[in-house]
Phi, psi and omega in degrees: 000311185303321188294320180300317189287320178294320180295318170300311175301324180287322181294317178304312185294318176305311175304316177297315188290323179301307179304311179309312184292323175296323184285332176298311190297317187291322176304315187288316184296317171305312185292322177296318181296319184294311180304319181291326181290317177299323182290317189283338175285329181286334181291000000 
């Protein structure tokens, strides 16, 4: 029983981390795109 619970918790943690990582990458890409646009507008 305990092993199954730990396995479930690990799977959920992995899913959460993957999701957070995806959001982080998207955020960085959006910031970079925004920065590029602002820089080009200034030129």
